C-alpha positions, 0 to 999 in steps of 0.5 A, spaced: 858 554 227 862 548 231 862 553 237 855 555 237 853 546 238 858 547 244 862 542 241 869 541 245 876 544 242 878 537 240 871 536 237 872 542 233 879 540 231 877 533 229 871 536 225 876 541 221 881 536 220 875 531 216 872 537 213 879 539 210 880 532 207 874 532 204 874 539 201 882 537 198 879 530 195 872 533 192 872 540 192 869 542 185 871 550 184 865 550 179 860 550 184 857 556 188 861 557 195 853 556 198 853 550 196 860 548 200 857 553 206 851 547 206 855 541 206 859 543 212 853 545 216 851 538 215 857 534 217 856 539 224 849 536 224 850 529 223 856 530 229 851 534 234 844 533 232 844 540 232 840 543 226 839 550 227 846 553 230 844 560 229 837 559 231 838 564 237 842 569 233 836 569 228 831 571 233 835 576 237 836 579 230 830 579 228 827 583 235 833 589 235 831 590 228 823 590 229 825 595 234 826 600 229 821 598 224 817 605 226 824 609 226 825 606 220 818 607 217 819 614 218 825 615 214 821 611 208 815 616 208 820 623 209 823 621 204 823 625 196 823 619 193 821 613 199 821 607 194 829 608 193 829 610 200 827 603 202 832 600 196 837 603 200 834 601 207 834 594 205 842 594 202 844 597 209 840 591 212 846 587 208 851 589 211 850 590 218 853 584 222 847 583 226 851 578 231 853 584 235 847 588 235 847 589 242 853 593 241 850 599 237 844 603 236 840 599 229 836 605 228 843 610 227 847 604 225 843 604 219 841 611 217 850 612 217 850 606 212 845 610 208 848 616 208 854 613 205 850 609 200 847 614 197 854 618 197 857 612 193 850 612 188 853 619 186 859 615 183 856 609 180 853 609 173 847 605 171 849 599 170 851 598 178 845 602 181 840 601 175 834 604 179 831 607 174 830 600 170 828 597 176 822 602 177 820 601 170 820 593 170 816 594 176 811 599 173 809 593 167 809 587 172 804 583 174 808 578 178 814 579 182 819 574 186 823 576 191 828 572 193 829 573 201 836 572 204 837 572 211 834 574 219 834 581 220 835 584 214 828 580 213 825 585 216 828 591 211 825 587 205 819 587 209 819 594 209 821 595 202 815 590 199 811 594 203 813 600 198 813 597 192 805 594 194 804 602 195 806 604 189 804 598 185 798 595 188 796 590 182 803 587 183 802 580 185 808 578 190 812 571 192 817 572 197 822 565 196 825 562 202 830 556 205 826 550 205 830 548 212 834 552 217 842 553 214 846 559 216 842 565 219 838 564 212 831 566 212 825 560 212 818 560 212 816 560 219 821 566 220 819 570 214 811 569 217 814 571 224 816 578 222 810 580 218 813 578 210 806 574 209 803 581 209 804 583 203 806 577 199 806 569 199 811 565 203 813 560 198 819 555 200 824 554 193 826 548 196 833 549 197 837 547 203 843 551 201 844 558 203 842 561 196 838 559 190 842 553 186 836 552 181 838 545 179 837 543 187 830 547 188 822 545 187 819 544 181 814 549 184 818 554 185 822 553 178 815 555 175 814 561 179 821 563 178 820 562 170 813 565 170 815 571 174 815 578 170 820 580 175 825 577 180 828 580 186 835 577 188 837 579 195 844 578 198 851 575 196 848 568 197 843 568 192 847 572 186 854 567 187 849 562 186 845 564 181 849 569 176 852 566 170 846 560 171 839 564 171 837 564 164 833 569 165 834 577 167 834 578 175 835 585 179 841 583 184 840 587 190 846 586 195 853 590 198 858 587 195 862 584 201 867 581 198 873 583 192 871 576 188 864 578 188 865 585 186 869 584 180 864 579 178 859 584 178 863 589 176 862 593 182 868 596 187 868 593 193 863 595 199 860 598 193 851 598 193 849 594 187 842 594 184 844 591 178 840 587 172 843 581 168 843 574 168 
């Protein structure tokens, strides 16, 4: 992150030493990881004045995925179960490193990951990939709150929201995002630029963290969160900050990308996770 702001090697070293001291003195292991990540970015912003060090990567990743939307829509529409395919595609977006998209064929990479996901799902129990329960919840819901995660994959979230609206047109959908730029997470402007607002109302959660910590969100968001019939939490950052602290049932949708998160979810590393838990 410091490199992206143009810090010199000496400045980066000084920052690292200061951050290590701060963590050593103040680290609280009970806090979710997104709070520590936000604190680090805040220190970099204070030193450089750069509030959005991932701006170029965010814009590039959205452009790359938007360019292949017609191909991805064809995959969904030709599937025997379009909603399930849209779920898999959204999870596939959660695992791709959008920072290196210039070196890969995005559509082919997504199809490759989805094929691996289908194979994994055959071996996973209904608790780890609770698709039937997910569909049943949507069928009886009037309101859906979808917690967004990163740029790039937000385009794939849009495809999932489109399919949800097609199959369940009576559902009112709110798509919640970060209040300010943090890491490569989605803000209100990012979500609208990729067309999320065509299928959902875009709402800032009030969060300045790369996650959804309920003590750090707005009252408006809390009211929506508590009243929603269904909540979908996308990505590891939201899972890390909500699981065990949510106070309600949530559908968590992500790829388990580290052992600690996988263990907590009752999954294996790189498992496809669509689970409902608090």
